[in-house]
C-alpha angles and dihedrals in degrees: 000000000000130000134211129181114234121227129219094259088058091071128072127174119208135178126206129185113222127193129197143165116285109203119082088236089074092234122114091227126055109209102168126057130189135180134200123242087203092057092043092052094045127084093268091058089073089064109033142358116232115219120208133195093229139020108305091228091071119086093231094061113122129180112256100182141339127234120210135170122224128192125178093214095043096249122144097048144054128277118249087225123022089218088061102045096169094063106083140146095256089055091049092053093047089054091047093056094039090055092043098047111018092034088209122093089207098051125092135213118257122204117205136013137257114007094336101080137129131191110246105225089159136019145156121250129217108191114187114223107259093227091059097065134045113211104339146336110279109248113234096025095087116112117160124176119204124187132194144155091284097050141276135301134195116216133195139156121265095234093124095048091048121079097178124064113236125202137197105204103323096328123101112238139196129189115246107232142170106270144068141276096001097314130100127233118251110292099044102284098252134096121260109245092006104066123218126340091253148296132290122207107187097183091053095042087233134135121188115199123208109227094199095059093039090051093052092050107043107002098250105141135188114231110229097183116142113250093015114168110268114256096025093112092043089057091049092059094041090055090053092050092045092052091046088055094194128095115157125176136138133208131229142195140183115236115199113205126193111206118202118194112206115192126196107192122207094264094046135085092008098125125065126223092208105135091216089075094061130065111246093213103044102018091230125139107264095206109056092195088071092059098072102013108034121180131191135180118226111214106150138033118201122198112214131181125223090276091061092249118147109240105171140000126211117199119203120225091234135000117277117217115229132192139141092282094056138068124196130206115191120188112205118195121206114190119198 
């Protein structure tokens, strides 16, 4: 075994952005949507509706995303306690996302940009299952079709049309607009007087949908009745997604790679330290051919720190012959 200290120029750090399909079907577009009566009837059904890629009775069914409804005043759901009618599931969900995204309990959501904005006192939530995406949703890949009594609409984020990153709190945000692949249709992609169709938070895997804009476009309306049965609004949005039968989105992650270049120059690593090549009694080299024309075979590279602790091992696909007439350059890639 031979050692060589690496220099600063032997290291290189590189970052690559990798995209992949998000849904567990392996296809970029989800066209079939299923729910579970067990989940709906359970305690979690009061807060959100889980959507699966296949019939929930099958063992390979997996949650793809959840649907929830949020209302600042608590309308559109049932109170926890009839004596405190303003405390409802929809109000809890609104407060949850206000704390998560706006990071201010007194702030309000705003849908739209410029002069065409509306305060989001209520909204639907599509929360992509965390296991479905890696680091974030891939901007520009969102294509969601909603269908209702007044027609159909195709929604996307405005990442292609936007040159400056926008944040709510510390979360990057895009407007949800009418269009495809990150670009709006002609006319801007929003609804006059009702702002955009919602907000997209790629790093949170969350999409907020504006009921006012959606209602004007396709007639799908959120019911804000006091004391409404929990889950009613969740089912309304699910039916619209199910009729649209097309939800396309990809995930992305940044892979940081540390490249280490290990160089074996012509005068280095030519002699073996294998004890079988040396006579145990005299200390002489047994095979005289290795005195003037030594040869070794490089099979493994170990990475050590200054305390002589082994940190990583790189195995070569095949042994590389080394002698005084050859130099070797090995590139080791460490992903993290």
